N, C-alpha and C positions, 0 to 999 in steps of 0.2 A: 154540681156544676163547677168547673174550675175557676178559681179566683184570679182575675187579671190584676197584675201588680203594677201596670202602666195605665196611667189616666192622662189624657191630653185634650187640648182644645185649641180651635183656631180663632184668630182675631176678627175674621169675617168669614161669610160663607159664599160670598160672591166678589169677584174681582175685575176690573175692566183694564185692558191693556192695549196701547196702540204702538205697533212697531215703529223703530226709528224715532221714539220719543223718550221721555224719562222712564226709567224702570218702575214697574208696579211691585208692591210689597205687601207682605202679611206676616203675622207672628204666629208661631206654633209654640204653645206652652206644654210641657211635659212634667208630670208629677211622679216622684219615686214613691209608690205605696207599698213597696216591700219592705222587708226586714233586713235588708243587707245593702251594701254599697253597690252602685251600678252606674254605668255610662249609657248614653242613648246616642242613636244615629237616626237621621231622617232621610228618606228617599221619595222622590215625587215622580210619578209618571203620568202621562196624558193619554187619554182614550185615542187609539189610532196613531200613535206616535211608533216611529221606527227608530230605534236607538242607533246613534252614531257618536262614537267616542270623541271624534273631532267637532262635533257640533254641540255647544253649550248654550242652553237656552235659559237656564236659571243658575242662582248663586246662593250658597247657604252661608251663614255667619252665626255660630262658628260652624265649621263643617263636622267636627267630632267634639262632643262635650266631654268634659272631665267627669271622672268618677265621683259621684256624690253620695252622701249618706241618705238613709231612710228619712222619707217626709220631705226631703228637699225637692226644688222644682228647677227645670232649666228652659230658657227661652231660645228658640231658634228664629233668626230673621231670613226670611225667603224673599229674593229679589228676582222678578221676572224680566230678563234681558231680551228675549226674542220669542217668537211663536214656537210652541212646541212642535207644530207641523208646519214646515215651510211653505209660505204663500197662502195658509189657511186664514179664512175670515169667519167669524161667527163664535158660537159658544162650545166650549170643550170642558170635559170634566176632568179635574185633576184628582189623582188619588195620593193622599199623604200618608205614607207607611213610616211608623215610629217603632224601633226595635232596639232591644238590648242584648249584646252578646252574654253578659253575665246572667240575665234572668232567663234567657231562652224564650222570650214572649215578645209580642209586638201588638200594636194598635193602628187601626186603619181609619182615617177621616176623609171626608169628600169635600171638594171645593169647586165651585163653577167659575171658569175663567172666560170672560167675554172679550174676543179679539176684534177690535175695530179696524176698518181699512184705513191704509195710509195712502198718501198721495206722493210718496218717494219715488225717484227713479229706479228701474231695474236693477237688481243686483244678480250678477251671474258668477258661479265658481267653475273653474276648469281644473281637471285632474288627468294626469298621466299615469295609468296603472303601471306602466314600465317606462322608465325615464332613459335607460342605456340600452342602445341597440347595436348589434355587430352585423355586418352584411359583406358579402363578396361582390365585386363589380358583376353587372348583369343579373343579379339575384334580386328577387322581389321581397320587400319587407313590408309587413302591415304595422302600422303604428296606430294604436286604439287611443281614443280621446273620450272623456266623460265630460259634459256640461250639465250644470243644473241651475235652475231659476230660483233663487232664494228669495225673490220679492213676491208681493201680492198682485202683480200685474202680469197680464198676458204680454209676450213679446216675441219678436221674430230675431233669432239669434244667428250670428254668423261666425263661422270658424275660419281662420286664415293660417295657412302654414308659412312660416317666415324662417330663412335661415340657409336653405340650400338651393341650388338652380333649380327653377320651375320645371326644367325638362326631366328632372329626376321624378317627378310626381305625376300622378294621373288626374291632376287638379288641385289647385291650392286652397280651394274655398269649399266649405260645406254650409248650407243654409237650411234652417227648419224653424218651426214655431214651438215655443215652449209655454205651457200652462203655468199658473202660478204654483211654485213648488215642484214644477216639472222636472223631468230628467231624461237625458237622451245620451246615445253613444254615437260616435263616428269613427270611420276608419280612413286613414291616409295611406295610400300604396306608395312606396318609395323605391326606385330601381336605379341604382348608380349605373352610369353607362360603361363603356369598354374599359379594359384594364388601363390603356395608356391615357384615358380620359378621367379616371377616378384615383387620384393619388391617395395612398394609404395614410389616413389621418383622422382626426376627430372633427366631426361638423356639428357645432351646436346648433339647436333650432328652438324655436318659439311657437307655441299655439296661442293665437290672439283670439279672444272671443268678445264681439261687440253686439249690442242690441240696439233697436230703432228708438229706445226711450230709457237708456240706462248708461251705467258706467262699464268700461271694458275690463276684461280679466285675462289673465294669461298663465301659461305654465311652460316651463323649459324642459328640454330633454337633449340627448346627445346621441349621434350616429357615428359609429366607428366603422370605417372602410377597412376591412382587414387586408393584409399584404398577401399577394398572390402574383404568380408569374416566375419570371427566370431571367437570368442575363446569359445571352448567347456568347460564346468565345470561340474563336478559330484563329488559326495562324495561316497567312497566305502561302507561305512556303517554309515547311518544317525542317528543311536540310539546307544548310549553308557550309561554305567553305572558306577558309583563310590560308592563301588569298583566294579571290573569288575565281580567279583562273590560274591554272598551272603555268609556271615559267621555267626557262632554262637556267635563268640567273637568280639568285637569292634576292628575296624582297623581305629585308630584314624589319622594316617598319610596319609591315601589314600583319596586325595582331587581333583585329576587331571584326566581328560580323553583326549585321543588323538583321533582326527578325521584325516583320510587320505583325503586330497583334491587333485584332478587330474585335471589338465589343459591342453588342446591341442589347439595350435595355428593354426587354419585353416584360417588365413587371411594372406595379403601380408604386414602387419605391425610387425616390431620388437616390442614386447610388454614387459612391466613390470607390474607385477600384485601385489597389496596389498590387504590383506584380512581384512575386518572389520567384527566385530559381532555386530548384532543388533536383533531386535525382542522383544518379550514381556519381557523377563527376562534378558536382557543383563546386566542391572545394578547389578545383583545378581552374577555376576562372573567376574573373570579377565581371560585375555587370551594372548598368544603369538603365533608366527608363526615361523617355521624353514623350509626354510630360511625366513627372515623377508620380502624380495621382490623376487618373482619368475621372472627369466628372461627367455622369451619365444622366441626362433628364429623361423623362418617360418616353419611350419610343425612339430614342436618339441612338445612333451609331458612332462610336468614337474609335480612333486609331492610337495606338501606343507604339513607339519604336523602342524594341529591346536591343540594347548594344551589349554584347557579350565579348569579353577580352579575355584571351588566354596566351600563355607562353609556348610558342611553337617549338616542337623538338628539333634539335640539330640533326639527329641521325634517325635512321628507319624509313619506312614508308608513309609516315604520318600516324595520326592518332585520331580517333573518333570519340568525341565526348558526348555522352547521353545525358541530356538535361531534361528538366521538366519545368513549365511555366505554370505556376500556381496562382492564380487570382485570388485575392482577399478581399471580399466585400466589407465595406465599413459597417453597413447596416445588415446584420445577421438574421433579420426576421424570415428570410426566405427559407432558412433551414437547409434541408438536404438538396435543395434546388440550386446550390451554388454552382458557378460554372466549373465544368470538367477540366481537369489539369491536362494540358497539351504537352506531348513529348517532342522534344527538339534534338536534332542531331547536328552536331558541329564536327566537320572534319578539319582537322588542323595539319596542313601539309608541311613537311620538314624544310629546313632552312638549306641543308646541304645537298647537292645533286646526288642522284642514286648512284652513279658510278663510284663516287668518292665514297659514299656509305658503304658500298660492297668491300672496298679495300679496307676500309677501317674495321668493318665486322670480321673480315678474315683475320686481321692482326689480333682482333680482341679474342676470337675463338682460338687461336693459337696460344695466347696467353692463359685463357681459362683451361685448356687441355693440359698445360703444363702445371697449373696450380692444383688441377683435380687429381693429378697422378699421386698426390701426397695424401694419404688417408688422415682423417681427423683422429685426435688422440682419444682412446676409449679403451675399456676393458674388452677382453676377448671372450669372456664367459660371464655367467650370472653375477650381477653385483649384489652381495648379500648384506652390506652395511655401509651406511653413510652417516657422517657427523659433522657438525659445524664446530669450529674452535670456540673458546669462550668469548672472543671479540668478534666473532662472525666475519673475520677476514679471510680465513682459510677453511678448507673443507677436506674431509678424509674420506676415502672409500675403500673397502675390501672386497675381494671377489674370488670366485671359484678358480680364476686363472692364476692363483698363487702370487697375486702382486696386491700391493698397497700403494695408493696414489694420492698425491697431495695436489689440491686445487686452489687457485687463487679466485677471490670474488671481486669483481671490478665495480665499485660503486653500488654494489647490492642489485646490479642489473644483469650480469653476465658471468659465465664460469669458464675459465681457462686454465691449462696446466700450470702449477706453480713454476717459479723461476729455478727449477733444479733438473739435473740430468743424471741419469743412471750411468755411471763410468765404467761398469763391468759389462759383461756380456748380458744383454737384455733378453734372456731366453727363460720363460718360466712355464711350467707345466707342459714342457715340450713345444712351447709356441714362442715365437719372436714377438716381443712387445715394443711399443714406442717408448723409447727412453725419456722423452720429455714429460716431467711431472712424475716420474717413477720414484717412489720414496723407498721402496724395498721389494725384494723377491723372497718368498718364504718357500719352505720345503712342502707345504701342503696348502689345501685351499683355506681361504680367510673367511670364517664364519661371522665374526664380530670384530670391530674396531672402534676404539674409544680414545678421545684425548684425556690425558691426565688433568684433573682439574687444577685450578689456580694459574699456574704459568703456562700450561698448554704447550710446553716444550718437549714433551714425551707422549707417546701413544702405546696403548696396550692392545694387542690383538690376540684372537682366540682362533686356534687352527684345528682342522680335522683331525690332527695327529694327537690332540689332547694337550699340546704345548701352548702356554701363553708366553708371548714374546713382548718385552718392552723395548722400544726403539726410540733414538733421539729424532727431533724435529729441528732442521731440515735434513741432516746427514743421513738419516736412515740407519744409523749404526745400532746394532743390538747391544742393550746394557745389561739385560737380565732374561733368564728362561725360567719359567715356573712350571714344574710338573710334579706331581706327588710321588716321591721315591719309595714310599712305604707301600704303595698300592700297585701289585703287579698288573692290574688291569687299567692303569691310568693311561698307558700308551694306546692310542687309538681311540680313547673315550673323547669324542668331539666336544669342543667348547662351543656352546651356543649363545651365551650371553655373558657380559661383564658388567659390573657396577662398582664404581669409586665411590667412597665417602668424600665430602667436600674438602677434608685435609688431606686426602691422598694417602693416609696411613693405612687404610684397609681396602682391600679389593676382594669382591665377591665374584665367583665364577660357577656358572651352571652348565652340567654336562649331560649328554645323552643317556648316561648310566642312572640318572636320577640323582647324583649325588651333587651337593653343594659345598664348595670349598671357600674358606676364609683365609686370605693371605694378609699377614700384618708385618708392620715394621715400626720402629721407634721414631724416625723422622724421615722427611722426604728426601734427605741426602743419603740415608741408609738403603741397603737393599732389603727386600722382603725376605722374611724367615724361610728357610728351605722347606719346613714341614707345615702345611696348613692345618687348621681345624676342619674336620669333615663331618657332614651330616648325611647319612644315606636315607633318602625320602622314600626310596622303594620300600625299605625296611619299615620306616616309621609309618607309611600309608598302607602297608600290606598290599601293595600294587606292583606286581611284577611287570616291568616294561615301561614304568613311568619315566618321562623324560623332562628335563627342565629346559624350556624353550625361551623363556623370557624372565629377565629380572629388572626391578626398578626399586630405587631407594626414595622414601619420603624426603620432602625438603629439609626436614629437621634431622635427617639421618637416623631416625628412631624405629622405623618399620621398614622391613624389606619384603617385597611381594615376589613370590616365586610362582611361575605359571608354567603349565605343562599340558599333557594330554589327559584324557579321562574328564575333560572339560571342567577343570578345577584350578584353583590358584590358592597359595599359602601365604599366611601372614605371620612374620616373625619379628617380634618386638624384642630386639637384640640389645645387649650391651656388651662391653668388652669382658666383663667378669663372667660371662655365661657361656661363652663360645666353646668351651670344652665339657660343658655339662651335659649329660646325656638327656635330662629332663629339660628340653629346650622349650621357650616360651612360643610354642608354634600353634597355629590354628589353620584349618582348611575351610575353604568355602567352595561349594560346587554350584554350577550353573543350570542345575535342574529345572529351576523354576523359568529360567530364559529359554532353555531349550532341553527337552528330556533326553537327548542323546548323549551319552557319557561314556562311549567306548574308547579303545585304545587309539582310534584315528581322529577322535574329537579332541581338538586342541583349543586352549587359550593362547592365541599367538601373540598378541600384543598387551602391554600393560604400561600406564604412565600416570603419575601423580599430577594433580593440578597444583602449579607452583605456589600460589597464595593460600592454599588450604590448610595448612599446618598438618599435612599428612592425613587428612580426614577424606578427600575427594580423590577417588581412583577411577580411571578409565580402563576398560578391557575390551579386547575384540577377539573373536573366535572363528572357528572353521565353518560355522553355520552363516557367517555374515553378519552376526550381531555385534552391535556396539552397546557397551552398557556403561553407566555412571554409577558408582557405589558411594555410600555414605558410611565409611568405616567408623565413625564415632557412635553409630547406633547398632554395632554388631551385638548379637546375643549368643551365648554358647549354648548349643543343643545338648551337650553330654558334659555334666559337672565333674564326673571322674572317669579318666580313660584308663583301659587296661595297658599293660606294658607294650611298648612298640607300637603304639598307635597315638594319633594326633586328634584333639578335640575338633569337633566339627561346629562351626559358627553359621549364624543366618544374619547376614548383613543386608539391609534393605537397599534394592536399587532405586536411585533417584529417577532414572529414565533408561529406556531400552529402545533401540530401533534397529532395523535390518536394512542393509544395503539393497537397492534395487535388484542386482544380479544374484543375490542370495549365495555368493561365492565367498571363500575364506577372506577375512580381512587380516592381513599378516603383521601389520605395524600401525602404530598410531602415536600422536605426540600432541600435548597441550601447547598453546601459545603462552608467551610469558606473562600475559594478564588473565589467562584462564577463560577468555571469552570465546575461544576458538579451538577446535580440535580437528587435526588433520590425519586422514587414514590412507592407507594404500593397500591393495589386495590383489587377487588373482584375476580380476576383471580388468586390471591395466589401469585402473582409475586412481589418481590422486584427488582426494574429495575433502573439501573444507566444510566443517559442520560449524554452524554459529549456535552459541549457547547463551542462555538466560543468565541473569545473576544468580539463580537457583541451580545453575549447572543442568538445566534441562535444554533439550533440543528446541531451539527457536523455530518453530514451524511456520512462523509468519514471514520469515526471511527465505529460507530454502529447505522445505521439509524433506526433500530428497537429496540435500547437499548441494553444493557447488562444485562441479567438476573443474580442477584446476589443470589437469593434464591427462591425456589418454595414451597410454602405450599400447603398442600391438601385443605386448606380453605382459605377464604379472609384475606388480610392484612387490619387492622384497623388504625395502627399508625407507623410512622418511625421517627427516629431522626439520625442526621449525624454530626460527629465531628472527626476531625483528621483521615480521612480515615476510621473510623468505623461507622458501621451502625447498628442501633438497631431497631428492629421490633417487633410488637406485633400483634397477629393474631386471628381469630376466633377458631383456633384449640388449644387455651389456652397456646401458646408458647410465650416465650420471647427469641429472638435469637440475638446473636451478629455476625456480618459478616465483613470482611476485604475486602477492595478494593484493589487488586493488583496493 
């Protein structure tokens, strides 16, 4: 038999209690007969009791005993505060349960409680299972109520609903008898009236419970009438004229029209309405409303006069303004049921009579015809190259029409021919050219044009004939002509790109033959040496047909990037002591990972360094429409030792790469001064701005497909970017200036 380590005793076996008098009490003594420390708890239940956490009929002191050693005892004082069973009179058995969490054992004792009848008034309790209700007008709402007789007296209970209009209820009272300890439920049905009679708001209410022989009780709740309905809006006459009637003579002071706006509140919200004017022509007029704010009570109709004022035209047959009157409700709880916007039409008649207008128009038409006879200044063939001067006050353009033009930039907003005029016969490539802004006429098509750094008082241009010309600005006078005299194939070897070092002492030129030439001089006041240093990249790459299409120097002048066909570009870490050495510090990078096509017609068209990247961040564009950002600081050589006449291949990791939507060649690109923007132009005729993150990745949160700055009907051949200005040259013979907002 299991030994019980808990012994307990009661101070009495029987106890008498009368409700609403002094509490009855007894003592529970508990002994720790175990061999370990233990704490004890006491729980008391009555036969027939229904436990309710909110109804406390006894109290323990202490509620939980402290842990005590073996052999110790603990006393619990029990106070009977109320009847275990509400309304019960007579004897009831109490079960006293003593248990210990540490010992895992319990002990049970019995005590008889004799409950005497009291003569106190009836005590009622009222409970609302739900205290907050929501309802729409004309909908029925059931409000349940629970009432309990907590006394020992039979009573007749009355429930009364107080707080809302009695017309909302199907009766404001409920009556029924309650036995001692009895319990009952009642339902009050509530139905708010029509929309205009039930304002949307909170309606607090009280349920009062009274009896014929006791104290009253109550419980409170809240009914929220939800917003519903709409506000009607219409305009009595949507079309108005200024002046209201046509006249033979001018009415100069007539400039205002009045629209009558009518609002009807068919909702259960008190509304205030403001009227705003929008639409296509709202900026061409001013307006005011009388009254400024319309106050709409429930079911009320109100009128607002909208006065619209506009400047009448002096000429023409008049103008028609399309406006929209948009009402704004102060209380937005109706949501999508806001009043619909009304379209207004305002016809503003001219001040000058029609016959006089016709005479003026005829004169203007004659003047316009004379002005249009003069063609705008532009190239007559494809524009191959555009460039800003260092201070961005001038721009240069070279074209297949054998001309070099100089442009003036007005406040960064517009482009116009520079204040120079070609004084000789303005015929180039067998076509007559506009002399205004014409800097020079060349012997062949201009493929590339560049301002000489620092002073920008000279320009270098590369021609289809293989000649590089240096000319003064703004006279256009030729100061030097550079051509490799030791190479019999130099004549006709087209110059596709030029790149100056920052000190202007070195000039790189790239040719269709795949040859790279480096021209040098000892000072900016001296001429370039007659014979350049030459690198034949067709031989070095073992690629017959390789052409140099693009050149760019890193910001520190330490790395030259050479791009061409076969979808590859070369890196030359050069210095002045190595230019004549056959073992040049060259490396080649292919774009096979970006696009596997690497044939003779697959080009890297554009290259440019990020200005603040110390020559480490390079952007390229190619014939498949890909734009790629490279990190040159992480390039790895794939071949440690190269055979003679070959160039080591490197693997430079791309930071990011994306393709234009048209998938057509991107022929030119340029970084902004801060490196946060990249501008490209290509065969789809679009000049596109690409926004970059600080890691030089495409910021796809701004414009994943780029922001189109300009759309030409033909392909873009060249772009330049400076001070948020973009210069573009295209196959449509146009030189354009664009602003980035």
